[in-house]
C-alpha positions in Angstrom: -31.8 48.3 50.0 -33.9 45.3 50.7 -34.6 43.0 47.7 -38.2 42.4 46.5 -39.6 40.0 44.1 -41.1 41.6 41.0 -44.7 41.2 42.2 -44.0 42.6 45.6 -44.6 46.3 46.3 -41.8 48.5 47.7 -42.2 49.3 51.4 -44.2 52.5 52.1 -42.2 55.5 53.0 -39.0 54.3 51.2 -37.3 56.9 49.0 -34.7 56.1 46.4 -31.6 58.2 45.8 -30.4 58.8 42.2 -27.4 56.5 42.8 -29.6 53.8 44.2 -31.9 54.2 41.3 -29.0 53.5 38.9 -27.9 50.5 40.9 -31.5 49.2 40.9 -31.8 49.6 37.1 -28.5 47.8 36.6 -29.5 45.0 39.0 -32.9 44.7 37.3 -31.2 44.6 33.9 -28.7 41.9 35.1 -31.5 39.8 36.6 -33.6 40.1 33.4 -30.6 39.2 31.2 -29.9 36.2 33.4 -33.5 35.2 33.2 -33.4 35.3 29.4 -30.2 33.2 29.4 -31.7 30.6 31.7 -34.9 30.5 29.6 -32.8 30.3 26.5 -30.9 27.3 27.8 -34.1 25.6 28.7 -35.5 26.3 25.3 -32.3 25.0 23.6 -32.5 21.7 25.5 -31.2 18.8 23.3 -31.7 15.1 23.3 -29.2 12.4 22.5 -30.3 10.4 19.5 -27.3 8.4 18.2 -23.7 7.5 19.0 -20.7 6.2 17.0 -17.6 5.0 18.9 -14.2 4.2 17.4 -12.0 2.5 20.0 -8.6 0.9 20.2 -8.1 -2.6 21.6 -6.7 -2.9 25.1 -3.2 -3.9 26.3 -1.6 -6.7 24.3 1.7 -8.5 24.0 4.1 -7.2 21.3 3.1 -8.0 17.7 6.8 -8.5 16.9 10.1 -7.7 18.5 13.7 -6.7 17.5 16.3 -9.4 16.7 18.4 -9.0 19.9 15.5 -9.0 22.3 15.8 -11.8 24.9 12.0 -11.9 25.2 10.9 -13.6 22.0 7.4 -15.0 21.3 7.8 -17.9 23.8 8.4 -15.4 26.6 4.7 -14.3 26.4 2.0 -16.6 27.8 -0.2 -16.5 24.7 2.5 -15.5 22.1 2.7 -12.3 20.2 -0.1 -9.9 19.5 -2.6 -11.3 22.1 -4.8 -9.4 24.4 -3.6 -9.6 28.0 -5.5 -9.7 31.3 -4.7 -6.0 31.6 -6.2 -5.4 28.2 -9.4 -7.2 29.2 -9.6 -5.1 32.3 -9.2 -1.9 30.1 -12.1 -3.1 27.9 -14.2 -3.8 30.9 -13.5 -0.3 32.3 -14.3 1.3 29.0 -17.6 -0.7 28.9 -18.5 0.4 32.4 -17.8 4.0 31.6 -19.9 3.9 28.4 -22.8 2.2 30.3 -22.7 5.0 32.8 -22.4 7.7 30.2 -25.3 6.4 28.2 -27.5 5.3 31.1 -31.1 5.8 30.1 -30.2 6.0 26.5 -29.3 2.3 25.9 -31.1 -0.7 27.3 -29.9 -2.2 30.5 -29.4 -5.5 28.6 -27.8 -6.2 25.2 -30.1 -5.8 22.2 -28.8 -6.8 18.8 -31.2 -4.2 17.3 -29.3 -1.4 19.1 -25.6 -2.2 18.8 -23.6 -3.2 15.7 -19.9 -4.0 15.6 -18.3 -3.4 12.2 -14.9 -4.4 10.9 -12.6 -2.0 9.0 -10.9 -2.6 5.6 -7.5 -1.5 4.4 -6.5 0.2 1.2 -3.8 -1.4 -1.1 -2.7 2.1 -2.3 -0.9 2.6 1.0 2.2 0.8 0.0 2.9 3.1 -2.9 2.1 6.2 -0.8 4.4 5.1 2.0 7.3 4.6 -0.5 6.7 8.2 -1.7 6.5 9.5 1.8 9.7 7.9 3.1 11.6 9.4 0.2 10.0 12.9 0.5 11.8 16.0 1.8 9.1 16.5 4.4 9.9 13.2 6.0 13.6 13.8 5.8 13.2 17.1 7.6 11.3 15.5 10.5 13.8 12.7 10.9 17.0 14.7 10.5 17.3 15.6 14.2 17.3 11.9 15.1 19.7 10.7 12.4 22.6 10.0 14.8 20.4 8.3 17.3 18.8 6.1 14.5 22.3 5.1 13.2 23.3 4.0 16.7 20.4 1.5 17.1 21.7 -1.4 15.0 24.4 -2.3 17.5 21.8 -2.5 20.3 18.9 -4.1 18.4 20.4 -6.4 15.8 18.7 -4.6 12.9 21.0 -3.9 9.9 21.8 -0.2 9.1 19.4 -0.4 6.2 16.6 -2.0 8.1 16.7 0.6 10.9 16.0 3.4 8.4 12.4 2.0 8.1 10.0 3.8 10.4 8.1 0.6 10.9 11.2 -0.8 12.8 11.1 2.2 15.1 7.6 1.4 16.0 8.3 -2.3 16.5 11.2 -1.5 18.8 9.4 1.0 20.9 6.2 -1.1 21.1 8.2 -4.2 22.3 10.1 -2.2 25.0 6.8 -0.5 26.1 5.0 -3.8 26.4 7.9 -5.2 28.4 8.0 -2.2 30.6 4.2 -2.4 31.3 4.5 -6.0 32.3 7.6 -5.6 34.4 10.0 -7.4 32.2 13.6 -6.2 32.7 14.7 -3.8 30.0 18.2 -3.8 28.5 20.7 -1.4 30.0 20.7 0.8 26.9 16.9 1.3 27.1 17.2 4.5 29.3 14.5 7.0 29.7 16.1 9.2 27.1 16.2 6.4 24.6 12.6 5.5 25.3 11.5 9.1 24.9 13.3 9.4 21.5 11.8 6.1 20.3 8.4 7.4 21.4 8.9 10.5 19.4 10.1 8.5 16.4 7.0 6.3 16.7 4.8 9.4 16.7 6.6 10.6 13.5 6.2 7.2 11.9 2.5 7.2 12.6 2.1 10.8 11.3 3.9 9.9 8.0 1.4 7.1 7.3 -1.6 9.4 7.3 0.0 12.9 6.8 3.2 14.9 6.3 3.2 14.1 2.6 0.0 13.9 0.4 -2.1 14.3 3.6 -5.4 14.9 1.8 -5.0 11.9 -0.6 -4.2 9.6 2.3 -7.2 10.9 4.2 -9.5 10.1 1.3 -8.0 6.6 1.1 -8.0 5.7 4.8 -9.5 7.9 7.5 -12.0 9.3 5.0 -13.3 5.8 4.2 -14.2 5.3 7.9 -15.5 8.9 8.1 -17.8 8.3 5.1 -19.3 5.3 6.9 -19.8 7.3 10.1 -21.4 10.3 8.3 -23.7 7.8 6.5 -24.8 6.2 9.7 -25.3 9.5 11.5 -27.3 10.9 8.6 -29.5 7.8 8.5 -30.1 8.1 12.2 -31.2 11.8 11.7 -33.6 10.9 8.8 -35.0 7.8 10.6 -35.8 9.1 14.1 -37.8 6.0 14.9 -34.9 3.6 14.3 -33.9 1.3 17.2 -30.3 1.5 16.3 -28.7 3.8 18.8 -25.0 2.9 18.9 -22.4 1.7 16.4 -19.0 0.5 17.6 -15.9 0.3 15.5 -13.2 -1.8 17.1 -9.7 -1.1 15.6 -6.1 -0.2 16.3 -4.1 2.9 17.1 -3.8 3.5 13.4 -7.6 3.3 13.0 -8.1 6.2 15.4 -5.1 8.1 14.2 -6.2 7.9 10.5 -9.7 9.2 11.5 -8.4 12.1 13.6 -5.7 13.1 11.1 -8.3 13.1 8.3 -10.4 15.5 10.5 -7.4 17.6 11.4 -8.0 17.0 15.1 -5.1 14.8 16.0 -2.8 15.6 19.0 0.1 14.0 17.2 0.4 11.1 19.7 -0.2 7.4 19.3 -3.6 6.7 20.7 -3.2 4.6 23.9 -4.8 1.3 24.7 -8.6 1.4 24.9 -8.6 5.0 23.6 -12.0 6.0 22.2 -13.2 8.7 19.7 -16.9 9.4 20.2 -19.5 11.0 17.9 -22.8 12.0 19.5 -25.8 13.1 17.5 -28.3 15.4 19.3 -31.7 16.6 18.3 -32.9 20.1 19.5 -36.5 20.9 20.5 -36.9 22.6 17.1 -35.9 19.5 15.2 -32.4 20.6 14.4 -29.5 18.1 14.6 -26.0 18.8 15.9 -22.9 16.6 16.3 -20.4 16.6 19.2 -17.1 14.8 19.3 -15.2 13.6 22.3 -11.8 11.8 22.8 -11.2 9.5 25.7 -7.5 8.8 26.0 -7.3 8.9 29.8 -9.6 6.9 32.1 -8.9 9.2 35.1 -10.8 12.2 33.5 -13.8 12.8 31.4 -13.4 12.7 27.7 -12.0 15.8 26.0 -14.3 17.8 23.8 -13.0 17.8 20.2 -14.0 20.6 17.9 -14.0 20.1 14.1 -12.0 23.0 12.5 -14.4 25.5 11.0 -17.3 24.7 13.3 -18.5 25.0 16.8 -18.4 22.5 19.7 -22.0 21.5 18.9 -21.7 21.5 15.1 -24.9 21.6 13.0 -25.1 18.2 11.2 -25.3 19.9 7.7 -22.1 21.9 8.5 -20.4 18.8 9.9 -21.2 16.9 6.8 -20.1 19.7 4.5 -16.7 20.1 6.3 -16.1 16.3 6.2 -17.1 15.9 2.5 -13.7 16.7 1.0 -12.0 13.7 2.7 -14.7 11.2 1.5 -13.9 9.6 -1.9 -16.9 9.0 -4.2 -15.1 6.1 -6.0 -12.8 4.7 -3.3 -11.6 1.7 -5.4 -10.6 3.9 -8.3 -8.7 6.3 -6.1 -7.2 3.4 -4.2 -5.6 2.1 -7.4 -7.6 -1.1 -7.7 -8.5 -0.1 -11.3 -8.4 -2.4 -14.3 -6.2 -5.0 -12.7 -8.6 -5.4 -9.8 -11.5 -5.8 -12.3 -9.6 -8.4 -14.3 -8.8 -10.3 -11.1 -12.5 -10.1 -10.0 -13.6 -11.3 -13.4 -11.2 -14.2 -13.3 -12.5 -15.2 -9.8 -16.1 -15.0 -11.0 -15.3 -17.1 -14.1 -13.5 -19.7 -12.0 -16.4 -19.8 -9.6 -18.9 -20.3 -12.4 -16.8 -23.1 -13.9 -16.5 -24.8 -10.5 -20.2 -24.5 -10.0 -21.1 -26.2 -13.3 -18.4 -28.8 -12.8 -20.0 -29.6 -9.4 -23.4 -30.0 -11.0 -22.0 -32.3 -13.7 -20.2 -34.5 -11.1 -23.4 -34.5 -9.0 -25.5 -35.7 -12.0 -23.0 -38.3 -13.0 -23.0 -39.6 -9.4 -26.8 -39.9 -9.5 -26.7 -41.7 -12.8 -24.0 -44.1 -11.5 -26.0 -44.9 -8.4 -29.1 -45.5 -10.5 -27.1 -47.8 -12.8 -25.7 -49.7 -9.8 -29.1 -50.1 -8.3 -30.5 -51.4 -11.6 -27.7 -53.9 -11.9 -28.2 -55.2 -8.4 -32.0 -55.6 -8.9 -31.7 -57.4 -12.3 -33.4 -60.8 -12.3 -32.9 -63.6 -14.8 -36.1 -64.8 -16.4 
C-alpha cells in the first residue's frame, strides 16, 4: 500500500482488505502517538538557568610520604603538595570542556558578575567522630580482610606497627606511590600491582569511614550537608531571581570535598574522586515556569559526564522535591551540632574583648603621641621676651 499524507486523498479505484485496514489503523495510531510524543517533547523544552560546580584540583606532588621513601620533599621540583604541570593541563582541559558545555550560556569573556569562587570550611567535630569510627565494629569488619597485609607494611614503609593502623597512613602511602608512578619515578620492588590494588582499596575504605560507615547521617550534616546547604541556597536564589546575572558558582576543593558531598547525597561510587573530577548541578526552567535540577559527575575526560540521580527522584528532579530530599542532611544550627558550643562562644567573647581593649589602647597611644608632638612643637617655638 502506498503511503499518503493525511491531507492527500486515497487513489481512485483502490480497495482495502480487512487485514490492510487493521494495519492501516495500527500505522495511523503509531504515527499519531509519535506525533504527540514529539509535540510533547517540544512543549516540554527547558532552558538552563544556573550551574553549580564542585571540582577537585588537578595533579599534584604528594602532600607527605612514608618514612622509608627515597623520594622525600626535595625530590619534587616545588616540594610537597604543589600543583604540577600535568595538574595545570588538567585544569585547562576541564575549563575548555566547561566552556564548550556552556557555550551560549556564559559570556565569551570573564565577568565577575557571573562567576564566583568560594572556599570551603571544615568542622572541628570531625576529630571526635573519627575516633569513634576507627573503634567501631563497622570499621573493624571492613578492615579485617586486610589485617595481615596491613601488619606487613611496617617493614617496607618505616611506619611503626601502631602508626600503620591509622587509615590516614594508608592514604599517605598510596598517594605517595601513585604520584611517583604518574611521574615515572621508580617504585620500590615491594610495590607490586597487587600491593597497589590493596592500598587503593584501603584508601577507598579510609575515605568512606570519614564520611560514612559509622554515624553516616551525622557526618553528612556536619560536612557534606554544609556544602549542600550552600548549594541549595544558591540554586533556590537563582530560581527566585530569574533576572540575576549570576549564572555559575564554582567550588574548588579536594577529593574529600567531592566525596563528602556525594556520600551525603547517597550517590557515591565508593571510589576516591580523581584529579580534576567535577560534580555538576544544573538548574533548568521549563516553559511552564517549573524548575528542575539535574546532576552530572565528570570523573573521566574521555567520555561525557555521567548522569547522577538523587535517590527518591527522577533524573530531572523537580526543585521542590530535590530540596525536600536534601533537607535532612542540612543542619539548622551547624555550630551547635559541630560541637563549638559554649567553649567556642567563650573563645569568641575573649577575642572580642581583647580586640576592644587593643582598639582603645591604640586610641590612647595615638592621643598621647599627638599631645607629645604638640608639646615638642610648643617647646621649640618658645621665645624669650
